[in-house]
Structure formats: C-alpha cells, structure tokens
N, C-alpha and C positions, 0 to 999 in steps of 0.2 A: 265277441271280441275279434274274430277273424274279419268281420265286416268293417270294423272300425280300423284295422289295419290296412285293409284293401282300399278303403276310402282315403286314408292318409298317404298312399304312395305317390300320388300325383304332386303333393307338396313336399313330401319328404321321401325321396327316391330310395334312400337307404333302408326304409321299411320293406322293400321288395326282398332283400335278402333275408330278412326275418321271416317273411311268408314262405320263401323257397326253403329255408332251413328246417321250418317247423312243418312244412307241407300240411299233412291233415292231422298233425299231432298237436295241434293248439287245444289245450284242454278246455272243456265246455262244463262250467258248473250248472247243475240244475238250479232253476229260479224257483223257489218256493213262493207261495202267495204273499207271504210275509215281506220277502225281498221284492217281489213286483209292486206291491203297495208303497214301500219304502222309495223305491226307484221313481214311481210316478209322483211322489211328494216333492222330490228334490230335482225333477227334470227340468224345472224352470230356471234353475240356478247353475246346473252342470250340464256339459254336452252328454250325449248318450252313453258313450263308453264310460265316462267318469261316473255318471248317475247310477249305472249298473254296478261298477266296482265299488262306489260308496255303499250302496245298499247291501252288498255282499259283506262288506268289511264291517259295516254297523251292525248288522245282523249277527254276524258270527264273531264278534270281537276281533276282527282282523286289522290289518293295515292297509291303507290306500297308497299306492305308487303313482305320483304325479309331479311333475314340475310346474304346472300351471299354477300362477300365482293366486289368482282368484279363487280357484278350486281348493288349493292349500288352505287359505284363509277360512273359507266357508266350512271345510271338513273339520278342521281344527276347532271352530266354533261349535260343531256339532258332538265334539269329544271323541272323534276317531283319529287314531294315530296316523300320521302322514310320513311317507318315506319318498325322498327324491333320488334322482341318479346318483348323486354323490353319496347318499346313504347306501345305495346298492353296492356301489364300489367299496365302500368302507366294510360292509358285511361280507363281500366277496374275499377281501384281504383278511379279514378276521377268521373267516372259514377256511383259509388256506387254499382258495381256488385261484386266485391271482397273486401275483407280487406287486408291491407298491409302484415300481417303476411302470408296469404295465397300465395301472390305474392312471399314472400321471400322462401316459401316452395317450390313452382313450380320452381322458378329460381334455387335454390339449387339442386332440382331433375334434371334439365336440365344439369346443370354444373357436377354433380356427375356421373349421369347415361348415358348421351349421348355424353358427352364431349363438351357441348356447351360453346364457350369462350366469355366471357364478362370482362370488367375490374373490375366490382364491384359485389360482391355477394349479397349485401342488396340493395333492391329497393329504399330504402331512399337516397342512395348514388347518385342516378341518378336525384334527384331533385334539 
C-alpha cells in the first residue's frame, strides 16, 4: 500500500503528508495464497491497490474503503461491504474521535480544494 500512496503523490500532493506522518509505520498485511489468487481474479476490474484491498476484505469478511464509483459498484456486486470517506467521518464522530464541526470542515476542504464530489456538504445530512 505504501507503493500505491507514493505513486499517487504526483496527482494528489496531500498524500505526501500521509507518507511523512506514517513514515515506516504503514501496516503491511501478509498476503496468503488465497488472497493473492482472489486479487489476480479481480485485477482486470480494479486498480492494483483496490484489487489487493478487495481481496483482503473479501477473504477476511472485512470492509473496503474507497470512493471510486466503479470500484464501489463492483465490490458491492461481489458482496463486500464498502465504506467511503463520509462513512469514515461518521464512524470517527460516533467513536468520539472527532466532533461534527471538524468533520464538516474536513468535508468542505475536500470539496473545495480537491474537487471531492458528494451530494451533501454537511455531515449531519448523511444521518
């Protein structure tokens, strides 16, 4: 996944901060043969990072975090739970990690600065 972040920095400079913050602490999940096989099956439909994340989520009954519309549709068809950035913000609020005004600020920044598209600008509209 580190490679995926590094590759994305050119088009998404804000990822550099994530790389600097995480440094060498980016967790690496061991890839079993089952996961590797599942990843190769879906690699024609998903980019490399999403294919691997999908294979892990599918194999271990987890969730896939992505905002890519095509990937979301495909993953849902496969029966894997999908969570997007708004879902992460809602979970962080529910867990007491951030306050709703902070989530609203972040969502506004994503919309205004990186062109993130969502139907609502206020997090409360998603409840």
